[in-house]
PDB file of N, CA, C, O and CB in Angstrom:
ATOM      1  N   UNK A   1     -42.828  39.469  33.179  1.00  0.00           N
ATOM      2  CA  UNK A   1     -43.080  39.410  31.824  1.00  0.00           C
ATOM      3  C   UNK A   1     -43.602  40.531  31.106  1.00  0.00           C
ATOM      4  O   UNK A   1     -44.523  41.186  31.594  1.00  0.00           O
ATOM      5  CB  UNK A   1     -43.850  38.464  31.624  1.00  0.00           C
ATOM      6  N   UNK A   2     -42.990  40.882  29.734  1.00  0.00           N
ATOM      7  CA  UNK A   2     -43.191  41.855  29.136  1.00  0.00           C
ATOM      8  C   UNK A   2     -44.366  41.362  28.422  1.00  0.00           C
ATOM      9  O   UNK A   2     -44.157  40.209  28.044  1.00  0.00           O
ATOM     10  CB  UNK A   2     -42.093  42.348  28.458  1.00  0.00           C
ATOM     11  N   UNK A   3     -45.542  41.800  28.087  1.00  0.00           N
ATOM     12  CA  UNK A   3     -46.776  41.321  27.246  1.00  0.00           C
ATOM     13  C   UNK A   3     -46.742  42.193  26.210  1.00  0.00           C
ATOM     14  O   UNK A   3     -46.509  43.378  26.446  1.00  0.00           O
ATOM     15  CB  UNK A   3     -48.211  41.340  27.945  1.00  0.00           C
ATOM     16  N   UNK A   4     -46.947  41.791  25.028  1.00  0.00           N
ATOM     17  CA  UNK A   4     -46.928  42.156  23.949  1.00  0.00           C
ATOM     18  C   UNK A   4     -48.307  41.739  23.143  1.00  0.00           C
ATOM     19  O   UNK A   4     -48.900  40.699  23.429  1.00  0.00           O
ATOM     20  CB  UNK A   4     -45.738  41.713  23.483  1.00  0.00           C
ATOM     21  N   UNK A   5     -48.770  42.646  22.103  1.00  0.00           N
ATOM     22  CA  UNK A   5     -50.045  42.455  21.138  1.00  0.00           C
ATOM     23  C   UNK A   5     -49.455  42.892  19.948  1.00  0.00           C
ATOM     24  O   UNK A   5     -48.906  43.971  19.721  1.00  0.00           O
ATOM     25  CB  UNK A   5     -51.467  43.326  21.493  1.00  0.00           C
ATOM     26  N   UNK A   6     -49.666  41.739  19.070  1.00  0.00           N
ATOM     27  CA  UNK A   6     -49.131  41.296  17.871  1.00  0.00           C
ATOM     28  C   UNK A   6     -50.414  41.917  16.902  1.00  0.00           C
ATOM     29  O   UNK A   6     -51.563  41.610  17.223  1.00  0.00           O
ATOM     30  CB  UNK A   6     -48.815  39.511  17.851  1.00  0.00           C
ATOM     31  N   UNK A   7     -50.210  42.680  15.868  1.00  0.00           N
ATOM     32  CA  UNK A   7     -51.223  42.903  15.158  1.00  0.00           C
ATOM     33  C   UNK A   7     -51.092  43.096  13.527  1.00  0.00           C
ATOM     34  O   UNK A   7     -52.032  43.280  12.753  1.00  0.00           O
ATOM     35  CB  UNK A   7     -51.736  43.943  15.767  1.00  0.00           C
ATOM     36  N   UNK A   8     -49.563  43.000  13.165  1.00  0.00           N
ATOM     37  CA  UNK A   8     -49.459  43.356  11.776  1.00  0.00           C
ATOM     38  C   UNK A   8     -48.428  42.181  11.330  1.00  0.00           C
ATOM     39  O   UNK A   8     -47.293  42.155  11.807  1.00  0.00           O
ATOM     40  CB  UNK A   8     -48.914  45.002  11.512  1.00  0.00           C
ATOM     41  N   UNK A   9     -48.855  41.247  10.429  1.00  0.00           N
ATOM     42  CA  UNK A   9     -47.939  39.924   9.927  1.00  0.00           C
ATOM     43  C   UNK A   9     -47.604  40.288   8.727  1.00  0.00           C
ATOM     44  O   UNK A   9     -48.429  40.912   8.060  1.00  0.00           O
ATOM     45  CB  UNK A   9     -48.631  38.434   9.837  1.00  0.00           C
ATOM     46  N   UNK A  10     -46.321  39.979   8.190  1.00  0.00           N
ATOM     47  CA  UNK A  10     -45.865  39.963   6.586  1.00  0.00           C
ATOM     48  C   UNK A  10     -45.808  38.347   6.571  1.00  0.00           C
ATOM     49  O   UNK A  10     -45.008  37.878   7.381  1.00  0.00           O
ATOM     50  CB  UNK A  10     -44.125  40.878   6.112  1.00  0.00           C
ATOM     51  N   UNK A  11     -46.496  37.457   5.815  1.00  0.00           N
ATOM     52  CA  UNK A  11     -46.272  36.358   5.875  1.00  0.00           C
ATOM     53  C   UNK A  11     -45.102  36.344   4.626  1.00  0.00           C
ATOM     54  O   UNK A  11     -45.389  36.905   3.569  1.00  0.00           O
ATOM     55  CB  UNK A  11     -47.578  35.538   5.838  1.00  0.00           C
ATOM     56  N   UNK A  12     -43.862  35.724   4.780  1.00  0.00           N
ATOM     57  CA  UNK A  12     -42.997  35.200   3.769  1.00  0.00           C
ATOM     58  C   UNK A  12     -43.247  34.085   3.237  1.00  0.00           C
ATOM     59  O   UNK A  12     -43.365  34.082   2.012  1.00  0.00           O
ATOM     60  CB  UNK A  12     -41.875  35.089   4.122  1.00  0.00           C
ATOM     61  N   UNK A  13     -43.380  33.009   3.862  1.00  0.00           N
ATOM     62  CA  UNK A  13     -43.527  31.450   3.400  1.00  0.00           C
ATOM     63  C   UNK A  13     -44.275  30.378   4.145  1.00  0.00           C
ATOM     64  O   UNK A  13     -43.909  30.167   5.301  1.00  0.00           O
ATOM     65  CB  UNK A  13     -42.240  30.879   3.322  1.00  0.00           C
ATOM     66  N   UNK A  14     -45.229  29.696   3.674  1.00  0.00           N
ATOM     67  CA  UNK A  14     -45.730  28.728   4.193  1.00  0.00           C
ATOM     68  C   UNK A  14     -45.395  27.447   3.621  1.00  0.00           C
ATOM     69  O   UNK A  14     -45.240  27.289   2.411  1.00  0.00           O
ATOM     70  CB  UNK A  14     -46.906  28.936   4.234  1.00  0.00           C
ATOM     71  N   UNK A  15     -45.296  26.645   4.373  1.00  0.00           N
ATOM     72  CA  UNK A  15     -44.857  25.058   3.668  1.00  0.00           C
ATOM     73  C   UNK A  15     -45.467  24.051   4.561  1.00  0.00           C
ATOM     74  O   UNK A  15     -45.827  24.411   5.681  1.00  0.00           O
ATOM     75  CB  UNK A  15     -43.039  24.678   3.606  1.00  0.00           C
ATOM     76  N   UNK A  16     -45.636  22.684   4.136  1.00  0.00           N
ATOM     77  CA  UNK A  16     -45.847  21.682   4.327  1.00  0.00           C
ATOM     78  C   UNK A  16     -44.717  21.137   5.071  1.00  0.00           C
ATOM     79  O   UNK A  16     -43.710  20.987   4.379  1.00  0.00           O
ATOM     80  CB  UNK A  16     -46.204  21.192   3.308  1.00  0.00           C
ATOM     81  N   UNK A  17     -44.611  20.786   6.349  1.00  0.00           N
ATOM     82  CA  UNK A  17     -43.349  19.704   7.036  1.00  0.00           C
ATOM     83  C   UNK A  17     -43.845  18.649   7.776  1.00  0.00           C
ATOM     84  O   UNK A  17     -44.581  18.875   8.736  1.00  0.00           O
ATOM     85  CB  UNK A  17     -42.319  20.403   8.115  1.00  0.00           C
ATOM     86  N   UNK A  18     -43.519  17.454   7.435  1.00  0.00           N
ATOM     87  CA  UNK A  18     -43.851  16.173   8.113  1.00  0.00           C
ATOM     88  C   UNK A  18     -45.277  16.273   8.825  1.00  0.00           C
ATOM     89  O   UNK A  18     -45.472  16.350  10.038  1.00  0.00           O
ATOM     90  CB  UNK A  18     -42.697  15.817   9.197  1.00  0.00           C
ATOM     91  N   UNK A  19     -46.304  16.254   7.728  1.00  0.00           N
ATOM     92  CA  UNK A  19     -47.469  16.344   8.181  1.00  0.00           C
ATOM     93  C   UNK A  19     -48.011  17.567   8.731  1.00  0.00           C
ATOM     94  O   UNK A  19     -49.178  17.607   9.120  1.00  0.00           O
ATOM     95  CB  UNK A  19     -47.543  15.502   8.942  1.00  0.00           C
ATOM     96  N   UNK A  20     -47.160  18.671   8.794  1.00  0.00           N
ATOM     97  CA  UNK A  20     -47.819  19.777   9.784  1.00  0.00           C
ATOM     98  C   UNK A  20     -47.697  21.020   8.569  1.00  0.00           C
ATOM     99  O   UNK A  20     -47.861  20.920   7.354  1.00  0.00           O
ATOM    100  CB  UNK A  20     -46.759  20.129  11.559  1.00  0.00           C
ATOM    101  N   UNK A  21     -47.334  22.252   9.429  1.00  0.00           N
ATOM    102  CA  UNK A  21     -47.203  23.340   8.621  1.00  0.00           C
ATOM    103  C   UNK A  21     -46.035  24.087   8.987  1.00  0.00           C
ATOM    104  O   UNK A  21     -45.558  23.828  10.091  1.00  0.00           O
ATOM    105  CB  UNK A  21     -48.345  24.132   8.647  1.00  0.00           C
ATOM    106  N   UNK A  22     -45.486  24.950   8.294  1.00  0.00           N
ATOM    107  CA  UNK A  22     -44.336  25.894   8.848  1.00  0.00           C
ATOM    108  C   UNK A  22     -44.525  27.225   8.336  1.00  0.00           C
ATOM    109  O   UNK A  22     -44.607  27.413   7.123  1.00  0.00           O
ATOM    110  CB  UNK A  22     -42.869  25.430   8.443  1.00  0.00           C
ATOM    111  N   UNK A  23     -44.617  28.362   9.348  1.00  0.00           N
ATOM    112  CA  UNK A  23     -44.631  29.526   8.686  1.00  0.00           C
ATOM    113  C   UNK A  23     -43.686  30.378   8.920  1.00  0.00           C
ATOM    114  O   UNK A  23     -43.223  30.423  10.059  1.00  0.00           O
ATOM    115  CB  UNK A  23     -45.637  30.090   8.831  1.00  0.00           C
ATOM    116  N   UNK A  24     -43.228  31.170   7.988  1.00  0.00           N
ATOM    117  CA  UNK A  24     -42.116  32.167   8.263  1.00  0.00           C
ATOM    118  C   UNK A  24     -42.645  33.396   7.852  1.00  0.00           C
ATOM    119  O   UNK A  24     -43.122  33.613   6.738  1.00  0.00           O
ATOM    120  CB  UNK A  24     -40.761  31.887   7.538  1.00  0.00           C
ATOM    121  N   UNK A  25     -42.507  34.576   9.216  1.00  0.00           N
ATOM    122  CA  UNK A  25     -43.344  35.681   8.803  1.00  0.00           C
ATOM    123  C   UNK A  25     -42.453  37.063   9.730  1.00  0.00           C
ATOM    124  O   UNK A  25     -41.632  36.997  10.645  1.00  0.00           O
ATOM    125  CB  UNK A  25     -45.230  35.323   9.315  1.00  0.00           C
ATOM    126  N   UNK A  26     -42.843  37.829   9.264  1.00  0.00           N
ATOM    127  CA  UNK A  26     -42.049  39.121  10.281  1.00  0.00           C
ATOM    128  C   UNK A  26     -43.343  39.749  10.967  1.00  0.00           C
ATOM    129  O   UNK A  26     -44.336  39.978  10.276  1.00  0.00           O
ATOM    130  CB  UNK A  26     -41.042  40.600   9.223  1.00  0.00           C
ATOM    131  N   UNK A  27     -43.328  39.985  12.126  1.00  0.00           N
ATOM    132  CA  UNK A  27     -44.643  40.328  13.070  1.00  0.00           C
ATOM    133  C   UNK A  27     -44.229  41.702  13.828  1.00  0.00           C
ATOM    134  O   UNK A  27     -43.155  41.841  14.413  1.00  0.00           O
ATOM    135  CB  UNK A  27     -45.008  38.972  14.332  1.00  0.00           C
ATOM    136  N   UNK A  28     -45.198  42.661  13.740  1.00  0.00           N
ATOM    137  CA  UNK A  28     -45.342  43.986  14.433  1.00  0.00           C
ATOM    138  C   UNK A  28     -46.460  44.168  15.292  1.00  0.00           C
ATOM    139  O   UNK A  28     -47.594  43.767  15.032  1.00  0.00           O
ATOM    140  CB  UNK A  28     -45.409  45.021  13.514  1.00  0.00           C
ATOM    141  N   UNK A  29     -46.130  44.761  16.289  1.00  0.00           N
ATOM    142  CA  UNK A  29     -46.839  44.785  17.513  1.00  0.00           C
ATOM    143  C   UNK A  29     -46.545  46.135  18.408  1.00  0.00           C
ATOM    144  O   UNK A  29     -45.939  47.122  17.989  1.00  0.00           O
ATOM    145  CB  UNK A  29     -46.450  43.489  18.287  1.00  0.00           C
ATOM    146  N   UNK A  30     -47.110  45.971  19.757  1.00  0.00           N
ATOM    147  CA  UNK A  30     -47.133  47.017  20.591  1.00  0.00           C
ATOM    148  C   UNK A  30     -47.328  46.370  22.145  1.00  0.00           C
ATOM    149  O   UNK A  30     -47.656  45.201  22.342  1.00  0.00           O
ATOM    150  CB  UNK A  30     -48.302  48.034  20.097  1.00  0.00           C
ATOM    151  N   UNK A  31     -47.109  47.185  23.015  1.00  0.00           N
ATOM    152  CA  UNK A  31     -47.012  46.488  24.612  1.00  0.00           C
ATOM    153  C   UNK A  31     -48.330  46.642  24.447  1.00  0.00           C
ATOM    154  O   UNK A  31     -48.873  47.433  23.675  1.00  0.00           O
ATOM    155  CB  UNK A  31     -46.168  47.226  26.134  1.00  0.00           C
ATOM    156  N   UNK A  32     -49.022  45.622  25.428  1.00  0.00           N
ATOM    157  CA  UNK A  32     -50.551  45.293  25.866  1.00  0.00           C
ATOM    158  C   UNK A  32     -51.122  46.208  26.738  1.00  0.00           C
ATOM    159  O   UNK A  32     -50.674  46.451  27.858  1.00  0.00           O
ATOM    160  CB  UNK A  32     -50.710  43.981  26.568  1.00  0.00           C
ATOM    161  N   UNK A  33     -52.093  46.715  26.248  1.00  0.00           N
ATOM    162  CA  UNK A  33     -52.900  47.721  27.282  1.00  0.00           C
ATOM    163  C   UNK A  33     -54.272  47.397  27.428  1.00  0.00           C
ATOM    164  O   UNK A  33     -55.173  47.710  26.650  1.00  0.00           O
ATOM    165  CB  UNK A  33     -52.896  49.226  26.835  1.00  0.00           C
ATOM    166  N   UNK A  34     -54.391  46.585  28.744  1.00  0.00           N
ATOM    167  CA  UNK A  34     -55.870  46.233  28.855  1.00  0.00           C
ATOM    168  C   UNK A  34     -56.823  46.984  28.814  1.00  0.00           C
ATOM    169  O   UNK A  34     -57.886  46.447  28.505  1.00  0.00           O
ATOM    170  CB  UNK A  34     -56.154  45.725  29.783  1.00  0.00           C
ATOM    171  N   UNK A  35     -56.840  48.191  29.042  1.00  0.00           N
ATOM    172  CA  UNK A  35     -57.672  49.308  28.789  1.00  0.00           C
ATOM    173  C   UNK A  35     -58.114  49.519  27.327  1.00  0.00           C
ATOM    174  O   UNK A  35     -59.220  49.899  26.943  1.00  0.00           O
ATOM    175  CB  UNK A  35     -56.985  50.473  29.251  1.00  0.00           C
ATOM    176  N   UNK A  36     -57.189  49.243  26.693  1.00  0.00           N
ATOM    177  CA  UNK A  36     -57.155  49.608  25.125  1.00  0.00           C
ATOM    178  C   UNK A  36     -57.567  48.337  24.273  1.00  0.00           C
ATOM    179  O   UNK A  36     -58.226  48.402  23.236  1.00  0.00           O
ATOM    180  CB  UNK A  36     -55.569  50.109  24.632  1.00  0.00           C
ATOM    181  N   UNK A  37     -57.149  47.313  24.780  1.00  0.00           N
ATOM    182  CA  UNK A  37     -57.407  45.782  24.082  1.00  0.00           C
ATOM    183  C   UNK A  37     -58.107  44.971  24.720  1.00  0.00           C
ATOM    184  O   UNK A  37     -57.840  44.666  25.882  1.00  0.00           O
ATOM    185  CB  UNK A  37     -56.275  44.969  23.843  1.00  0.00           C
ATOM    186  N   UNK A  38     -59.075  44.510  24.089  1.00  0.00           N
ATOM    187  CA  UNK A  38     -60.176  43.470  24.743  1.00  0.00           C
ATOM    188  C   UNK A  38     -59.567  42.275  24.066  1.00  0.00           C
ATOM    189  O   UNK A  38     -58.935  42.301  23.010  1.00  0.00           O
ATOM    190  CB  UNK A  38     -61.997  43.727  24.345  1.00  0.00           C
ATOM    191  N   UNK A  39     -59.848  41.186  24.833  1.00  0.00           N
ATOM    192  CA  UNK A  39     -59.253  39.461  24.363  1.00  0.00           C
ATOM    193  C   UNK A  39     -60.673  39.016  24.093  1.00  0.00           C
ATOM    194  O   UNK A  39     -61.607  39.276  24.852  1.00  0.00           O
ATOM    195  CB  UNK A  39     -58.297  38.241  25.824  1.00  0.00           C
ATOM    196  N   UNK A  40     -60.781  38.344  22.992  1.00  0.00           N
ATOM    197  CA  UNK A  40     -61.708  37.491  22.248  1.00  0.00           C
ATOM    198  C   UNK A  40     -61.479  36.303  22.415  1.00  0.00           C
ATOM    199  O   UNK A  40     -62.366  35.571  22.854  1.00  0.00           O
ATOM    200  CB  UNK A  40     -61.759  37.658  20.979  1.00  0.00           C
ATOM    201  N   UNK A  41     -60.147  35.793  22.086  1.00  0.00           N
ATOM    202  CA  UNK A  41     -59.528  34.308  21.980  1.00  0.00           C
ATOM    203  C   UNK A  41     -58.608  34.211  22.824  1.00  0.00           C
ATOM    204  O   UNK A  41     -57.603  34.919  22.751  1.00  0.00           O
ATOM    205  CB  UNK A  41     -58.938  33.879  20.704  1.00  0.00           C
ATOM    206  N   UNK A  42     -58.804  33.276  23.811  1.00  0.00           N
ATOM    207  CA  UNK A  42     -57.636  33.163  24.967  1.00  0.00           C
ATOM    208  C   UNK A  42     -56.647  31.893  24.317  1.00  0.00           C
ATOM    209  O   UNK A  42     -57.060  30.903  23.713  1.00  0.00           O
ATOM    210  CB  UNK A  42     -58.405  32.677  26.773  1.00  0.00           C
ATOM    211  N   UNK A  43     -55.219  32.239  24.635  1.00  0.00           N
ATOM    212  CA  UNK A  43     -54.354  31.142  24.218  1.00  0.00           C
ATOM    213  C   UNK A  43     -53.874  30.607  25.441  1.00  0.00           C
ATOM    214  O   UNK A  43     -53.320  31.343  26.258  1.00  0.00           O
ATOM    215  CB  UNK A  43     -53.209  31.541  23.283  1.00  0.00           C
ATOM    216  N   UNK A  44     -54.026  29.458  25.631  1.00  0.00           N
ATOM    217  CA  UNK A  44     -53.584  28.315  26.750  1.00  0.00           C
ATOM    218  C   UNK A  44     -52.469  28.489  26.841  1.00  0.00           C
ATOM    219  O   UNK A  44     -52.040  28.981  27.885  1.00  0.00           O
ATOM    220  CB  UNK A  44     -53.763  26.870  26.549  1.00  0.00           C
ATOM    221  N   UNK A  45     -51.486  28.109  25.661  1.00  0.00           N
ATOM    222  CA  UNK A  45     -50.154  27.966  26.062  1.00  0.00           C
ATOM    223  C   UNK A  45     -49.167  28.241  24.557  1.00  0.00           C
ATOM    224  O   UNK A  45     -49.474  28.229  23.365  1.00  0.00           O
ATOM    225  CB  UNK A  45     -49.992  26.336  26.806  1.00  0.00           C
ATOM    226  N   UNK A  46     -48.198  28.422  25.099  1.00  0.00           N
ATOM    227  CA  UNK A  46     -47.335  28.255  23.774  1.00  0.00           C
ATOM    228  C   UNK A  46     -46.436  26.870  24.065  1.00  0.00           C
ATOM    229  O   UNK A  46     -45.926  26.614  25.156  1.00  0.00           O
ATOM    230  CB  UNK A  46     -46.233  29.749  23.473  1.00  0.00           C
ATOM    231  N   UNK A  47     -46.363  26.195  23.106  1.00  0.00           N
ATOM    232  CA  UNK A  47     -45.643  24.904  23.268  1.00  0.00           C
ATOM    233  C   UNK A  47     -44.339  24.649  23.128  1.00  0.00           C
ATOM    234  O   UNK A  47     -43.773  25.292  22.243  1.00  0.00           O
ATOM    235  CB  UNK A  47     -46.069  24.128  22.563  1.00  0.00           C
ATOM    236  N   UNK A  48     -43.713  23.905  23.738  1.00  0.00           N
ATOM    237  CA  UNK A  48     -42.412  23.840  23.380  1.00  0.00           C
ATOM    238  C   UNK A  48     -41.971  23.133  22.096  1.00  0.00           C
ATOM    239  O   UNK A  48     -40.943  23.288  21.435  1.00  0.00           O
ATOM    240  CB  UNK A  48     -41.813  23.303  24.391  1.00  0.00           C
ATOM    241  N   UNK A  49     -43.103  22.245  21.898  1.00  0.00           N
ATOM    242  CA  UNK A  49     -42.877  21.112  20.537  1.00  0.00           C
ATOM    243  C   UNK A  49     -42.434  21.524  19.206  1.00  0.00           C
ATOM    244  O   UNK A  49     -43.119  22.105  18.364  1.00  0.00           O
ATOM    245  CB  UNK A  49     -44.192  20.422  20.138  1.00  0.00           C
ATOM    246  N   UNK A  50     -41.291  21.182  19.114  1.00  0.00           N
ATOM    247  CA  UNK A  50     -40.564  21.946  17.866  1.00  0.00           C
ATOM    248  C   UNK A  50     -40.426  23.616  17.731  1.00  0.00           C
ATOM    249  O   UNK A  50     -40.648  24.380  16.792  1.00  0.00           O
ATOM    250  CB  UNK A  50     -41.381  21.521  16.584  1.00  0.00           C
ATOM    251  N   UNK A  51     -40.040  23.788  18.863  1.00  0.00           N
ATOM    252  CA  UNK A  51     -39.880  25.147  18.888  1.00  0.00           C
ATOM    253  C   UNK A  51     -38.571  25.452  18.676  1.00  0.00           C
ATOM    254  O   UNK A  51     -37.701  24.698  19.111  1.00  0.00           O
ATOM    255  CB  UNK A  51     -40.323  25.715  20.026  1.00  0.00           C
ATOM    256  N   UNK A  52     -38.243  26.628  17.959  1.00  0.00           N
ATOM    257  CA  UNK A  52     -36.937  27.087  17.487  1.00  0.00           C
ATOM    258  C   UNK A  52     -36.767  28.773  17.531  1.00  0.00           C
ATOM    259  O   UNK A  52     -37.449  29.643  16.990  1.00  0.00           O
ATOM    260  CB  UNK A  52     -36.762  26.517  15.958  1.00  0.00           C
ATOM    261  N   UNK A  53     -35.709  28.858  18.303  1.00  0.00           N
ATOM    262  CA  UNK A  53     -35.329  30.260  18.270  1.00  0.00           C
ATOM    263  C   UNK A  53     -33.835  30.673  17.622  1.00  0.00           C
ATOM    264  O   UNK A  53     -32.814  30.249  18.163  1.00  0.00           O
ATOM    265  CB  UNK A  53     -35.398  30.718  19.730  1.00  0.00           C
ATOM    266  N   UNK A  54     -33.774  31.467  16.512  1.00  0.00           N
ATOM    267  CA  UNK A  54     -32.406  31.634  16.172  1.00  0.00           C
ATOM    268  C   UNK A  54     -32.278  33.047  15.462  1.00  0.00           C
ATOM    269  O   UNK A  54     -33.273  33.580  14.970  1.00  0.00           O
ATOM    270  CB  UNK A  54     -31.910  30.425  15.248  1.00  0.00           C
ATOM    271  N   UNK A  55     -31.014  33.642  15.422  1.00  0.00           N
ATOM    272  CA  UNK A  55     -30.857  34.722  15.100  1.00  0.00           C
ATOM    273  C   UNK A  55     -30.277  34.787  13.632  1.00  0.00           C
ATOM    274  O   UNK A  55     -29.215  34.258  13.304  1.00  0.00           O
ATOM    275  CB  UNK A  55     -30.169  35.275  16.070  1.00  0.00           C
ATOM    276  N   UNK A  56     -31.141  35.530  12.754  1.00  0.00           N
ATOM    277  CA  UNK A  56     -30.797  35.687  11.390  1.00  0.00           C
ATOM    278  C   UNK A  56     -30.469  37.089  10.723  1.00  0.00           C
ATOM    279  O   UNK A  56     -31.461  37.816  10.780  1.00  0.00           O
ATOM    280  CB  UNK A  56     -31.833  35.144  10.725  1.00  0.00           C
ATOM    281  N   UNK A  57     -29.608  37.566  10.237  1.00  0.00           N
ATOM    282  CA  UNK A  57     -29.430  38.771   9.606  1.00  0.00           C
ATOM    283  C   UNK A  57     -29.909  39.796  10.698  1.00  0.00           C
ATOM    284  O   UNK A  57     -30.813  40.600  10.471  1.00  0.00           O
ATOM    285  CB  UNK A  57     -30.214  38.840   8.215  1.00  0.00           C
ATOM    286  N   UNK A  58     -29.305  39.721  11.785  1.00  0.00           N
ATOM    287  CA  UNK A  58     -29.630  40.779  12.832  1.00  0.00           C
ATOM    288  C   UNK A  58     -31.048  40.692  13.439  1.00  0.00           C
ATOM    289  O   UNK A  58     -31.386  41.376  14.405  1.00  0.00           O
ATOM    290  CB  UNK A  58     -29.475  42.178  12.208  1.00  0.00           C
ATOM    291  N   UNK A  59     -31.829  39.839  12.835  1.00  0.00           N
ATOM    292  CA  UNK A  59     -33.243  39.521  13.603  1.00  0.00           C
ATOM    293  C   UNK A  59     -33.350  38.360  14.327  1.00  0.00           C
ATOM    294  O   UNK A  59     -32.672  37.390  13.989  1.00  0.00           O
ATOM    295  CB  UNK A  59     -34.373  39.420  12.711  1.00  0.00           C
ATOM    296  N   UNK A  60     -34.215  38.291  15.427  1.00  0.00           N
ATOM    297  CA  UNK A  60     -34.601  36.832  15.994  1.00  0.00           C
ATOM    298  C   UNK A  60     -35.686  36.377  15.062  1.00  0.00           C
ATOM    299  O   UNK A  60     -36.580  37.123  14.663  1.00  0.00           O
ATOM    300  CB  UNK A  60     -35.176  36.817  17.641  1.00  0.00           C
ATOM    301  N   UNK A  61     -35.547  34.974  14.702  1.00  0.00           N
ATOM    302  CA  UNK A  61     -36.610  34.195  14.045  1.00  0.00           C
ATOM    303  C   UNK A  61     -37.149  33.087  15.493  1.00  0.00           C
ATOM    304  O   UNK A  61     -36.429  32.476  16.283  1.00  0.00           O
ATOM    305  CB  UNK A  61     -35.841  33.249  12.447  1.00  0.00           C
ATOM    306  N   UNK A  62     -38.287  33.138  15.437  1.00  0.00           N
ATOM    307  CA  UNK A  62     -38.732  32.259  16.617  1.00  0.00           C
ATOM    308  C   UNK A  62     -39.995  31.509  15.722  1.00  0.00           C
ATOM    309  O   UNK A  62     -40.742  32.084  14.930  1.00  0.00           O
ATOM    310  CB  UNK A  62     -39.275  33.266  18.224  1.00  0.00           C
ATOM    311  N   UNK A  63     -40.006  30.261  16.035  1.00  0.00           N
ATOM    312  CA  UNK A  63     -40.843  29.122  15.397  1.00  0.00           C
ATOM    313  C   UNK A  63     -41.850  28.475  16.525  1.00  0.00           C
ATOM    314  O   UNK A  63     -41.244  27.735  17.300  1.00  0.00           O
ATOM    315  CB  UNK A  63     -39.785  27.901  14.776  1.00  0.00           C
ATOM    316  N   UNK A  64     -42.951  28.570  16.727  1.00  0.00           N
ATOM    317  CA  UNK A  64     -43.797  28.027  17.602  1.00  0.00           C
ATOM    318  C   UNK A  64     -44.940  27.401  17.617  1.00  0.00           C
ATOM    319  O   UNK A  64     -45.385  27.455  16.471  1.00  0.00           O
ATOM    320  CB  UNK A  64     -43.973  28.633  18.143  1.00  0.00           C
ATOM    321  N   UNK A  65     -45.729  26.777  18.375  1.00  0.00           N
ATOM    322  CA  UNK A  65     -46.962  26.343  18.262  1.00  0.00           C
ATOM    323  C   UNK A  65     -47.905  26.661  19.338  1.00  0.00           C
ATOM    324  O   UNK A  65     -47.533  26.320  20.461  1.00  0.00           O
ATOM    325  CB  UNK A  65     -46.902  25.089  18.082  1.00  0.00           C
ATOM    326  N   UNK A  66     -49.273  27.354  19.224  1.00  0.00           N
ATOM    327  CA  UNK A  66     -49.954  27.976  20.059  1.00  0.00           C
ATOM    328  C   UNK A  66     -50.994  26.938  20.429  1.00  0.00           C
ATOM    329  O   UNK A  66     -51.181  26.126  19.523  1.00  0.00           O
ATOM    330  CB  UNK A  66     -50.417  29.251  19.544  1.00  0.00           C
ATOM    331  N   UNK A  67     -51.606  26.779  21.346  1.00  0.00           N
ATOM    332  CA  UNK A  67     -52.379  25.614  22.049  1.00  0.00           C
ATOM    333  C   UNK A  67     -53.791  26.676  22.317  1.00  0.00           C
ATOM    334  O   UNK A  67     -53.931  27.313  23.362  1.00  0.00           O
ATOM    335  CB  UNK A  67     -51.436  24.837  23.741  1.00  0.00           C
ATOM    336  N   UNK A  68     -54.590  26.708  21.384  1.00  0.00           N
ATOM    337  CA  UNK A  68     -55.927  27.395  21.743  1.00  0.00           C
ATOM    338  C   UNK A  68     -56.875  27.112  22.591  1.00  0.00           C
ATOM    339  O   UNK A  68     -57.861  27.844  22.682  1.00  0.00           O
ATOM    340  CB  UNK A  68     -56.572  27.475  20.889  1.00  0.00           C
TER     341      UNK A  68
END
């Protein structure tokens, strides 16, 4: 598995849907280097609940929920 660290986010749209929220964003990052990047908050898991992956205008669009 290739580990990535995302550090730049361009938020396109945030909206309320079915008592939750939907976020549409463009995300930028680099390969994870444990010597360079220190972890402060651990993500337990990416959930499959309401996950969506699709291709739109030549880019992949991914929607997911994080369990912290």
